[in-house]
C-alpha positions in Angstrom: -199.7 27.2 -46.9 -199.2 27.6 -43.1 -199.7 30.7 -41.0 -198.6 31.5 -37.6 -197.9 34.2 -35.4 -194.7 34.1 -33.1 -194.4 36.3 -30.0 -191.8 36.4 -27.2 -191.4 38.3 -23.8 -195.1 39.3 -22.5 -193.7 39.4 -19.3 -197.6 39.5 -18.0 -197.8 40.6 -14.4 -195.1 43.3 -14.7 -194.9 47.0 -13.4 -197.2 45.8 -10.1 -196.6 49.2 -8.5 -198.3 51.1 -11.9 -201.6 49.1 -12.1 -202.1 51.8 -15.4 -198.6 50.8 -17.0 -199.7 46.6 -16.1 -203.0 46.7 -17.4 -201.5 48.7 -20.9 -199.4 45.3 -20.7 -202.3 42.9 -20.2 -204.1 44.9 -23.7 -201.1 44.6 -25.4 -201.3 40.6 -25.0 -204.6 40.7 -24.8 -204.9 42.2 -28.7 -202.8 39.8 -29.6 -204.4 37.2 -29.2 -207.1 38.8 -31.1 -205.4 39.4 -33.8 -204.6 35.8 -34.2 -207.9 34.8 -34.0 -208.8 37.3 -36.7 -205.8 36.3 -39.0 -207.0 32.5 -38.7 -203.1 31.4 -37.8 -202.4 27.8 -37.9 -200.8 28.1 -34.0 -198.8 30.6 -32.4 -195.8 30.4 -30.8 -195.0 32.1 -27.5 -190.5 32.4 -27.0 -190.6 32.4 -23.5 -191.5 35.1 -20.6 -195.2 35.1 -21.0 -195.4 36.3 -17.5 -193.0 38.4 -15.2 -193.0 35.6 -12.8 -193.5 32.5 -12.4 -196.1 33.0 -9.8 -198.2 36.0 -11.2 -201.4 37.3 -9.6 -204.3 35.5 -9.9 -205.8 38.4 -12.1 -203.2 38.3 -14.2 -203.4 34.7 -14.8 -207.6 34.7 -15.2 -207.1 37.0 -17.9 -204.0 35.6 -19.8 -205.8 31.4 -19.8 -208.9 33.4 -20.9 -207.6 34.7 -23.6 -205.3 31.3 -24.7 -208.2 29.7 -23.9 -210.2 31.9 -26.6 -207.9 31.2 -29.7 -208.0 27.5 -28.5 -211.2 27.3 -28.3 -210.8 28.2 -32.4 -208.6 25.9 -33.1 -205.3 27.4 -32.8 -202.7 25.9 -30.4 -200.2 27.2 -28.7 -196.4 26.3 -28.3 -194.3 27.9 -26.2 -191.1 27.2 -23.7 -189.4 28.7 -20.3 -187.8 31.9 -20.4 -185.7 33.1 -17.8 -188.9 34.9 -16.0 -191.2 31.8 -16.3 -189.1 29.3 -13.5 -188.8 29.3 -10.0 -185.9 26.9 -9.1 -187.0 26.2 -5.8 -190.9 24.8 -7.2 -193.2 24.3 -9.8 -194.0 27.3 -11.9 -197.3 28.6 -13.8 -196.0 27.6 -16.9 -196.0 23.8 -15.9 -199.9 24.4 -14.4 -201.0 25.8 -18.1 -199.4 22.9 -19.6 -201.2 20.3 -17.0 -204.4 21.6 -17.8 -203.5 21.8 -21.9 -203.6 25.8 -22.6 -200.4 25.3 -24.1 -197.7 22.9 -25.2 -194.3 23.6 -24.5 -192.0 22.2 -26.6 -189.0 21.3 -24.5 -189.0 17.5 -24.6 -185.6 17.2 -23.3 -184.1 13.7 -21.8 -181.4 14.4 -20.1 -179.9 11.0 -19.5 -179.6 11.1 -23.5 -179.0 14.5 -24.0 -181.4 14.7 -26.7 -184.1 17.3 -28.0 -187.0 15.7 -29.9 -189.9 17.4 -31.9 -193.6 18.1 -31.7 -195.9 17.8 -34.7 -198.6 20.5 -35.0 -201.5 19.8 -37.1 -200.8 22.1 -39.8 -197.6 19.4 -39.9 -195.2 21.7 -38.8 -192.5 19.7 -36.5 -191.8 22.2 -33.8 -188.8 21.7 -31.3 -187.2 24.0 -28.7 -185.4 25.0 -25.7 -185.8 27.6 -22.9 -183.6 30.0 -21.5 -181.5 29.8 -18.3 -180.1 32.5 -16.0 -175.7 32.8 -16.5 -175.7 31.2 -20.1 -176.1 27.9 -18.5 -178.2 26.5 -21.2 -175.0 27.0 -23.6 -173.9 23.8 -22.3 -176.7 22.2 -23.4 -176.9 23.1 -26.8 -173.0 22.3 -26.9 -173.7 18.9 -25.5 -177.3 17.9 -27.1 -178.5 15.6 -29.7 -181.2 17.5 -31.9 -183.9 15.3 -33.8 -183.9 17.4 -37.1 -186.9 17.1 -38.7 -186.2 15.7 -42.3 -188.7 18.3 -43.7 -187.3 21.2 -41.9 -189.5 23.1 -38.9 -189.4 25.6 -36.2 -187.1 26.0 -33.7 -187.9 28.0 -30.3 -185.1 29.4 -28.1 -184.9 32.0 -25.4 -181.3 33.4 -25.6 -179.6 36.2 -27.1 -177.7 35.3 -29.8 -173.5 37.0 -30.1 -174.0 37.8 -33.6 -177.4 39.7 -33.1 -177.2 40.8 -29.9 -177.3 44.7 -29.1 -174.1 46.2 -27.4 -175.6 46.8 -23.9 -176.1 43.1 -23.6 -173.0 41.7 -21.3 -171.0 39.6 -24.0 -170.9 36.3 -21.5 -174.9 36.4 -21.3 -175.2 35.1 -24.8 -175.2 32.0 -27.3 -172.6 31.6 -30.7 -175.1 31.4 -33.8 -173.3 27.9 -33.7 -174.3 25.9 -31.2 -178.4 26.7 -32.5 -179.1 23.5 -34.2 -178.7 23.1 -38.2 -181.3 22.1 -41.0 -184.7 24.6 -39.6 -186.9 26.9 -41.3 -187.1 29.3 -39.1 -185.6 29.8 -35.4 -188.2 32.0 -33.0 -186.2 33.9 -30.6 -187.0 35.4 -27.5 -185.4 37.3 -24.2 -184.2 40.4 -27.0 -186.5 43.1 -26.2 -186.4 44.2 -29.7 -187.2 43.5 -32.8 -183.8 41.5 -34.6 -184.2 39.6 -37.8 -180.6 37.5 -38.6 -179.6 34.6 -40.6 -178.5 30.7 -40.1 -177.4 29.5 -43.5 -180.8 30.7 -45.8 -182.9 30.4 -42.5 -184.3 33.5 -40.7 -183.8 34.0 -37.1 -186.2 36.5 -35.7 -186.6 38.4 -32.3 -190.1 39.6 -32.3 -189.3 42.0 -29.7 -191.3 42.6 -26.3 -195.4 42.7 -26.8 -195.5 45.7 -24.3 -192.0 46.2 -22.3 -191.4 45.0 -18.4 -189.0 47.8 -17.9 -188.1 52.0 -18.2 -185.6 51.2 -20.6 -188.1 48.8 -23.2 -190.3 51.9 -22.9 -188.2 54.6 -23.5 -187.1 53.2 -26.5 -189.1 54.5 -29.5 -189.5 51.1 -31.3 -192.2 49.7 -32.0 -193.7 46.8 -30.3 -195.4 43.6 -31.6 -195.5 40.0 -33.0 -194.7 38.8 -36.4 -197.0 36.8 -38.3 -195.3 34.6 -40.8 -196.7 32.9 -43.9 -194.5 30.4 -46.2 -191.4 31.8 -44.3 -192.5 35.7 -45.1 -192.5 37.8 -41.8 -195.6 40.7 -41.6 -194.8 42.3 -38.9 -198.1 43.7 -35.9 -197.8 46.7 -34.2 -199.8 46.3 -30.9 -200.7 49.8 -30.2 -202.3 50.4 -27.0 -201.5 53.3 -25.3 -199.5 56.7 -25.9 -196.1 57.4 -24.8 -194.8 61.1 -23.5 -191.1 61.3 -23.0 -189.7 64.1 -20.8 -186.1 64.4 -20.0 -185.0 67.2 -17.6 -181.2 67.8 -16.6 -180.3 68.4 -13.0 -176.5 70.0 -14.2 -176.2 73.5 -13.0 -179.2 73.7 -10.5 -179.5 73.3 -7.3 -182.1 70.8 -5.7 -184.8 73.1 -5.3 -184.3 74.5 -8.0 -184.4 71.4 -10.4 -187.9 70.9 -7.9 -189.4 74.1 -9.5 -188.4 72.8 -12.8 -190.1 69.7 -12.5 -193.2 71.2 -10.8 -193.4 73.4 -13.9 -193.1 71.2 -16.1 -196.0 69.0 -14.6 -198.2 71.6 -14.6 -197.7 72.8 -18.7 -198.0 68.6 -19.5 -202.1 67.6 -19.8 -201.4 64.2 -21.6 -202.8 60.8 -20.9 -201.6 57.6 -21.3 -197.8 56.7 -20.2 -195.2 60.1 -19.5 -191.5 58.7 -18.9 -189.9 61.2 -16.7 -186.3 60.8 -17.4 -184.3 62.7 -14.4 -180.9 62.8 -15.0 -177.2 64.9 -14.7 -174.8 66.2 -11.3 -176.7 68.5 -8.8 -174.9 71.4 -8.0 -176.1 71.6 -4.8 -178.1 69.5 -2.7 -179.1 65.6 -3.0 -182.0 63.9 -5.2 -183.8 63.1 -1.9 -184.0 66.5 -1.3 -186.6 66.6 -4.2 -190.3 65.7 -3.9 -190.6 63.5 -6.2 -193.5 61.4 -5.1 -195.6 64.5 -5.1 -193.8 66.1 -8.8 -195.6 62.5 -10.2 -199.1 63.3 -9.0 -198.5 66.6 -10.4 -198.3 65.2 -13.7 -201.0 62.3 -13.8 -203.1 65.1 -12.4 -206.8 63.4 -12.5 -205.7 60.2 -13.3 -205.4 59.4 -17.3 -201.6 59.3 -17.1 -199.7 57.3 -15.6 -195.8 59.0 -14.5 -193.1 56.1 -15.0 -189.9 57.4 -13.0 -186.1 57.3 -13.7 -183.8 59.4 -11.5 -181.4 56.4 -11.5 -179.0 59.0 -12.9 -179.5 61.8 -10.7 -176.8 62.5 -8.5 -175.2 64.9 -6.7 -171.4 66.7 -6.5 -170.4 64.8 -3.5 -172.2 61.5 -4.8 -169.9 61.8 -8.1 -166.6 62.3 -5.8 -167.3 59.1 -3.6 -168.0 57.0 -6.8 -164.4 58.4 -8.0 -163.0 57.0 -4.8 -164.6 53.7 -5.1 -163.5 52.6 -8.6 -160.8 50.2 -7.5 -163.6 48.2 -6.1 -163.0 45.6 -8.5 -159.4 45.4 -7.9 -159.9 45.0 -4.5 -162.1 42.3 -4.3 -159.7 40.5 -6.7 -157.2 41.0 -4.3 -159.3 38.8 -1.5 -160.3 36.2 -3.9 -156.5 35.8 -4.5 -155.4 36.0 -0.8 -157.9 33.0 0.0 -158.3 31.4 -2.8 -161.3 28.9 -3.5 -162.2 25.3 -2.0 -160.6 22.2 -3.7 -162.2 20.7 -6.5 -164.4 24.4 -7.4 -162.6 26.3 -10.1 -161.9 30.5 -9.8 -164.5 31.7 -11.6 -167.2 29.9 -9.3 -166.8 32.8 -6.3 -166.4 35.5 -9.1 -169.7 34.8 -10.6 -172.0 34.0 -7.1 -169.8 38.0 -6.4 -171.2 39.5 -9.7 -174.6 37.7 -9.0 -174.9 39.3 -5.4 -174.0 42.8 -6.2 -176.6 43.1 -9.2 -178.3 46.0 -9.2 -182.4 46.6 -9.3 -183.4 47.3 -12.6 -185.5 50.2 -13.8 -189.3 49.0 -12.8 -188.3 46.0 -10.8 -189.9 45.5 -7.6 -188.0 44.5 -4.2 -190.1 40.9 -4.3 -188.7 40.6 -7.7 -185.3 42.0 -7.5 -185.1 39.3 -4.1 -186.7 36.8 -6.3 -184.1 37.0 -9.6 -181.1 37.0 -7.5 -182.3 33.9 -5.3 -182.9 32.4 -8.6 -179.2 33.1 -10.3 -177.7 31.7 -6.7 -179.3 28.9 -6.2 -179.1 28.1 -10.3 -175.0 28.6 -10.0 -174.7 26.4 -7.7 -177.3 23.6 -8.6 -175.3 23.8 -11.8 -171.8 23.4 -9.9 -170.4 21.2 -13.3 -170.3 24.3 -14.9 -167.2 25.5 -12.2 -165.2 22.3 -12.1 -162.1 21.7 -13.8 -161.8 19.4 -16.3 -158.8 16.9 -15.8 -157.7 15.2 -19.3 -161.4 14.3 -20.7 -163.4 13.3 -17.1 -165.0 15.8 -15.2 -163.4 16.3 -11.5 -166.1 15.9 -8.7 -166.3 18.6 -6.4 -166.9 18.2 -3.1 -169.9 19.2 -0.8 -169.6 22.9 -0.4 -170.1 25.3 2.3 -170.1 28.2 3.9 -167.7 27.9 5.9 -165.5 27.5 2.7 -166.0 31.2 2.5 -165.7 32.2 5.5 -169.1 31.8 7.1 -170.8 28.9 9.0 -171.8 25.9 7.8 -174.8 25.4 5.4 
């Protein structure tokens, strides 16, 4: 009998501007490690995004290493794959450092020269293979070409990608992996990347997403789903919730109100709300007069937080004025304008039309809920760098041969040489 834990999307270090939220996130991971030790699991799988940034703050690193070493000292190995937040294309990631220090084992053993992926054998006798996630669905190319050594006795395949047949509707279709591309023959498919608890099937084998251990965005926390991980014993799944704080969800509409009236309503709501834990405050709608900038949200948040027993996570992205709404209507043809410009200027020889479209899509990406300026810049840079690095994804195919691109410079798109 083999018992293992399956975690994913811990995002340690998230909520850098909200210390209490960041602490709750860390506490969830520490609690998960304690439970794994108490339940005496044979090993632990972390299916990507252990950290929220490739080089997180050292206090986060210190606590994460301490928790991981405590289970390791009890004879419980930890296996992981890269998540989309775990690496930085321009330099080494902390995940590499921790693997070198033997804190855990990265199970991705991919030989690019042979397009092959080999397995790691746990002392329990279980074979584990895996492939990390990449930006812009670029890992699909690896799945299409890869020769995976499937253990005769089955085993576990760890991945960090959304599966097309299981994805929630709010995940864009282009960022998914068809179930058919998951390698055949494994007993258990340990997924990460989707921050929700999902169970599917590939043949007779379960394809499992445990969801986030806590969450890394407003959208994660706003959902009233349980957060936790799975303990799996002989392919029987037991969900283990991680409750580290209370959540209070408050929604206030600005429809039919002026900015001053909405501000008054919010202050009144703050005075009536005296709770600890996490307050998720969503302010939405269209103001009758004034704009969101006229509302003193900083003071409102301080009023909600009171003596410091609570932390407020504000989402006012969907609050707008009548003027803003009119401007948005006028700009609805933006995509058409961009398409005409790209059609007019074309693309350099040897590069598919999809390349500038994908690059533009990356550069236009909005900040996500709870994402800091630094996180946003790092994400955009990493995605753009990866897109350009993997130019083969955008090179037209002639017959059975890939057409090699010439050197591309910004001058090809009207800018200076680079």
